C-alpha positions as CSV (number, residue, x, y, z in Angstrom):
1,X,9.3,-26.2,20.1
2,X,5.8,-25.1,20.9
3,X,3.8,-25.5,18.0
4,X,0.4,-23.8,18.3
5,X,-1.2,-20.8,19.2
6,X,-4.2,-21.4,21.6
7,X,-7.4,-19.6,20.3
8,X,-6.3,-17.2,17.6
9,X,-8.8,-14.6,17.6
10,X,-10.7,-13.7,14.2
11,X,-9.8,-10.3,13.1
12,X,-10.1,-7.5,10.2
13,X,-7.0,-6.6,8.6
14,X,-5.8,-4.6,5.6
15,X,-2.1,-6.0,3.8
16,X,-0.3,-3.6,1.2
17,X,2.9,-4.9,-1.1
18,X,5.0,-2.3,-0.2
19,X,8.3,-4.1,-2.1
20,X,7.9,-6.6,-5.0
21,X,9.9,-7.2,-8.4
22,X,7.7,-5.6,-10.3
23,X,5.1,-2.4,-10.5
24,X,2.0,-1.9,-13.1
25,X,0.1,1.1,-13.1
26,X,-3.3,2.1,-15.0
27,X,-4.6,-1.6,-15.2
28,X,-7.8,-2.3,-13.5
29,X,-7.9,-3.9,-9.7
30,X,-10.5,-6.7,-9.1
31,X,-12.9,-7.5,-5.9
32,X,-10.0,-8.3,-3.8
33,X,-7.2,-5.8,-5.0
34,X,-7.0,-1.8,-5.3
35,X,-4.1,-0.7,-6.8
36,X,-2.8,2.6,-5.1
37,X,0.0,3.5,-7.5
38,X,-0.4,6.2,-10.0
39,X,2.0,7.6,-12.7
40,X,1.7,11.1,-10.3
41,X,2.9,8.7,-7.0
42,X,4.3,6.3,-8.4
43,X,5.4,2.9,-6.4
44,X,9.1,1.9,-6.9
45,X,10.0,-1.7,-7.3
46,X,12.9,-3.6,-6.6
47,X,14.2,-7.1,-6.4
48,X,12.9,-7.8,-3.2
49,X,10.0,-8.0,-1.0
50,X,8.1,-6.5,1.9
51,X,4.7,-6.1,3.0
52,X,2.4,-4.1,5.7
53,X,0.0,-5.6,7.8
54,X,-3.0,-3.3,9.6
55,X,-5.1,-4.8,12.2
56,X,-6.7,-3.7,15.7
57,X,-4.9,-0.5,15.7
58,X,-1.4,-2.5,14.8
59,X,1.1,-1.6,12.2
60,X,3.3,-5.1,11.1
61,X,6.2,-4.8,8.6
62,X,7.0,-8.2,7.1
63,X,10.5,-7.5,5.5
64,X,12.1,-4.3,4.1
65,X,13.1,-5.2,0.6
66,X,16.7,-4.8,-0.4
67,X,17.6,-1.5,-0.6
68,X,15.6,0.4,1.8
69,X,14.8,3.2,-1.2
70,X,12.2,1.7,-2.6
71,X,10.5,1.0,1.4
72,X,10.7,4.3,2.4
73,X,9.4,5.9,-0.9
74,X,6.4,3.7,-0.8
75,X,5.7,4.2,2.9
76,X,5.5,7.4,2.2
77,X,3.0,7.3,-0.4
78,X,0.5,5.4,1.6
79,X,1.2,8.3,4.4
80,X,3.4,6.5,6.9
81,X,6.7,6.7,8.1
82,X,8.9,4.0,9.9
83,X,7.9,5.8,13.3
84,X,4.5,4.1,12.2
85,X,5.5,0.2,12.6
86,X,5.0,-1.5,15.5
87,X,6.8,-4.7,14.8
88,X,9.3,-5.6,12.0
89,X,9.0,-9.6,11.3
90,X,12.0,-11.0,9.1
91,X,10.9,-13.8,6.8
92,X,14.3,-15.0,6.7
93,X,18.1,-13.9,6.4
94,X,18.8,-12.8,2.7
95,X,19.3,-9.1,1.9
96,X,16.7,-9.0,-0.6
97,X,13.9,-9.0,2.4
98,X,16.8,-7.5,5.0
99,X,18.3,-5.0,3.2
100,X,16.1,-2.1,4.3
101,X,16.8,-2.8,8.1
102,X,19.2,0.4,8.2
103,X,15.3,2.3,7.6
104,X,13.6,0.5,10.4
105,X,13.7,0.9,14.2
106,X,12.2,-0.7,17.0
107,X,11.2,-4.2,17.7
108,X,12.3,-6.5,15.7
109,X,11.4,-10.4,15.5
110,X,13.7,-13.1,13.1
111,X,14.7,-16.8,13.5
112,X,18.0,-17.2,15.1
113,X,20.1,-18.0,12.0
114,X,19.5,-14.9,10.3
115,X,22.2,-13.0,10.7
116,X,25.1,-15.2,9.1
117,X,26.7,-15.4,6.2
118,X,24.6,-16.2,3.6
119,X,25.3,-17.2,-0.3
120,X,22.8,-18.4,-3.3
121,X,25.0,-21.0,-5.7
122,X,22.7,-21.9,-8.5
123,X,25.6,-24.1,-10.3
124,X,29.2,-25.0,-10.0
125,X,31.1,-21.7,-10.1
126,X,28.8,-19.2,-9.5
127,X,27.6,-18.0,-6.2
128,X,26.1,-14.6,-5.1
129,X,26.4,-13.2,-1.4
130,X,22.9,-13.0,0.1
131,X,23.7,-11.5,3.8
132,X,21.8,-9.4,5.9
133,X,23.2,-6.2,7.0
134,X,24.0,-5.9,10.7
135,X,22.1,-4.8,13.1
136,X,22.1,-1.3,14.6
137,X,22.1,-2.1,18.6
138,X,21.0,1.7,19.2
139,X,17.7,1.3,16.9
140,X,16.8,-2.1,16.8
141,X,15.3,-3.9,19.7
142,X,16.0,-7.7,18.0
143,X,14.3,-11.1,19.4
144,X,15.3,-14.5,17.8
145,X,12.5,-17.2,17.5
146,X,12.3,-20.3,16.1
147,X,9.0,-21.2,17.8
148,X,5.9,-19.3,16.3
149,X,5.3,-15.7,18.1
150,X,1.8,-13.7,18.4
151,X,2.4,-10.3,16.8
152,X,-0.8,-9.0,17.3
153,X,-4.2,-9.9,18.2
154,X,-5.4,-12.4,14.9
155,X,-1.7,-12.7,13.6
156,X,0.9,-15.0,14.5
157,X,4.5,-16.5,12.6
158,X,4.6,-19.9,11.5
159,X,7.7,-20.6,13.7
160,X,10.2,-22.6,11.7
161,X,8.5,-24.8,9.2
162,X,8.8,-28.5,9.3
163,X,9.8,-29.8,5.5
164,X,7.4,-32.6,5.7
165,X,7.4,-32.4,1.6
166,X,10.8,-32.8,0.7
167,X,10.5,-32.3,-2.7
168,X,9.8,-28.5,-2.1
169,X,13.4,-27.9,-1.0
170,X,16.3,-26.9,-3.7
171,X,19.9,-27.3,-2.4
172,X,21.1,-23.9,-4.0
173,X,22.0,-22.2,-0.8
174,X,24.9,-22.1,1.7
175,X,25.3,-20.6,5.1
176,X,28.9,-19.8,6.7
177,X,28.8,-21.1,10.7
178,X,31.7,-21.3,13.0
179,X,33.9,-20.6,9.9
180,X,32.8,-23.7,8.1
181,X,30.8,-23.1,4.9
182,X,28.0,-25.6,4.8
183,X,24.7,-26.8,2.6
184,X,21.6,-24.4,4.2
185,X,18.5,-25.7,4.4
186,X,17.0,-21.9,5.0
187,X,15.6,-23.2,8.4
188,X,14.8,-19.3,9.4
189,X,12.2,-19.1,6.5
190,X,8.8,-18.6,8.3
191,X,5.4,-16.9,7.3
192,X,3.0,-15.0,8.5
193,X,-0.7,-15.8,9.1
194,X,-4.0,-13.7,9.8
195,X,-6.6,-15.4,11.2
196,X,-9.8,-13.4,9.3
197,X,-13.6,-14.0,9.3
198,X,-12.7,-15.4,5.3
199,X,-10.2,-18.0,6.7
200,X,-6.2,-17.9,6.5
201,X,-4.4,-15.1,4.9
202,X,-0.8,-16.1,5.0
203,X,2.3,-14.3,3.5
204,X,5.2,-16.0,2.6
205,X,8.6,-14.1,1.9
206,X,10.2,-16.6,-0.3
207,X,8.9,-20.1,0.5
208,X,12.4,-21.3,1.0
209,X,10.6,-23.9,3.3
210,X,8.0,-24.6,0.6
211,X,5.1,-23.1,0.0
212,X,3.1,-26.1,0.9
213,X,5.2,-26.8,4.0
214,X,4.0,-23.4,5.0
215,X,0.2,-23.9,4.4
216,X,0.6,-26.7,6.6
217,X,2.3,-25.5,8.9
218,X,0.0,-22.5,9.7
219,X,-2.6,-24.9,9.7
220,X,-0.9,-26.8,12.6
221,X,-0.4,-23.6,14.3
222,X,-3.6,-22.1,14.3
223,X,-5.9,-25.1,14.4
224,X,-7.5,-23.7,10.9
225,X,-8.0,-25.7,7.8
226,X,-9.5,-22.6,5.4
227,X,-7.2,-20.6,3.5
228,X,-8.7,-18.1,2.0
229,X,-5.4,-16.5,0.6
230,X,-1.4,-17.2,0.0
231,X,0.7,-14.0,-0.9
232,X,4.2,-13.9,-1.6
233,X,7.3,-15.6,-3.1
234,X,7.1,-19.1,-4.1
235,X,10.5,-19.7,-5.3
236,X,9.7,-21.5,-8.4
237,X,12.1,-20.1,-10.8
238,X,15.4,-21.7,-12.0
239,X,15.4,-25.2,-10.6
240,X,12.2,-24.4,-8.8
241,X,10.5,-24.8,-12.4
242,X,10.7,-28.4,-11.8
243,X,8.1,-27.7,-8.7
244,X,5.1,-26.0,-10.3
245,X,2.8,-28.7,-11.5
246,X,2.9,-30.2,-8.3
247,X,2.9,-26.8,-6.4
248,X,-0.4,-26.1,-8.2
249,X,-1.7,-29.6,-7.6
250,X,-1.3,-28.8,-3.7
251,X,-2.8,-25.9,-3.6
252,X,-5.6,-27.2,-5.3
253,X,-5.7,-30.0,-3.0
254,X,-5.8,-27.6,-0.3
255,X,-8.8,-25.7,-1.6
256,X,-6.9,-22.1,-1.3
257,X,-9.3,-19.6,-2.4
258,X,-7.1,-16.9,-3.3
259,X,-3.2,-16.9,-4.8
260,X,-1.1,-13.5,-5.0
261,X,2.2,-15.4,-6.4
262,X,4.7,-12.3,-6.7
263,X,8.6,-11.6,-6.1
264,X,10.4,-14.9,-6.3
265,X,7.6,-16.9,-7.9
266,X,9.0,-16.7,-11.1
267,X,7.2,-15.3,-15.1
268,X,6.9,-19.1,-15.8
269,X,5.1,-19.7,-12.3
270,X,2.9,-17.2,-12.5
271,X,1.5,-17.5,-16.0
272,X,0.6,-21.4,-15.1
273,X,-0.9,-20.5,-11.7
274,X,-3.1,-18.0,-13.4
275,X,-4.0,-20.4,-16.5
276,X,-4.5,-23.9,-14.1
277,X,-6.4,-21.8,-11.5
278,X,-7.7,-18.5,-13.2
279,X,-10.3,-18.0,-10.4
280,X,-8.1,-17.9,-7.6
281,X,-5.8,-16.4,-9.1
282,X,-5.0,-12.4,-8.4
283,X,-1.9,-10.3,-10.1
284,X,0.1,-8.6,-7.6
285,X,3.1,-6.1,-7.5
286,X,3.9,-3.4,-5.7
287,X,1.5,-1.1,-4.5
288,X,-1.4,-3.4,-4.3
289,X,-3.7,-3.1,-1.2
290,X,-5.9,-6.0,-0.1
291,X,-8.6,-5.7,2.9
292,X,-9.6,-9.1,4.6
């Protein structure tokens, strides 16, 4: 499997969090974050994730949120519609990231595992279905890749992420293949990497592969080890809370300059990251825009 992208250009980019679990208005932004949501034009939050990358005249949508309601509404608040999107990338096949597929059309890039039946089994006797909605062949031109894919100048997917740090994985997911229910390592979990003048900007959907594994794969794919910013869900909720301190230590080791933990990172992890890395931490929600 090809694991490197030759001579990835450095570009300027704007990243907008379109869908997240939370929304917060009337609080100050920062040198990095502008807050777009206002009482008269409020973004909608839902348990899901979607981000928009705008760079070099291209618009890349990372995930679609859980219902399509927040995606559609929040896109309109930034003056866009689904017709303005050049490509949709799905970070993995769980429905809080793919539930808005019916709202988008055109080119869609995903991993081959993204459309099997999927389940979260946090403890014995408890199961939640996470299966993605079906693709519509009349609307969607789907491509399935395990290897990194260049989405535009300066922007590439990580491809399938090697599980170098095994401590990052959680055995709480199941997948149905050929009629058999199997333990699911969520091998379709991938990130997106933007090569900017400030360093790499990495967007992770849920980090089921592990946020540290994802960062190290981004370094491997691009050949760049300067990590400017990591944005997304780190999945440090529930049983993931046991990984919080080690994750913080690794983020420090990797000298990540800015950290925007959202979605499934969880309140406890966000709190502890903000306390342990106050200069690096940025408070992100739906409606936050970052220019790199």
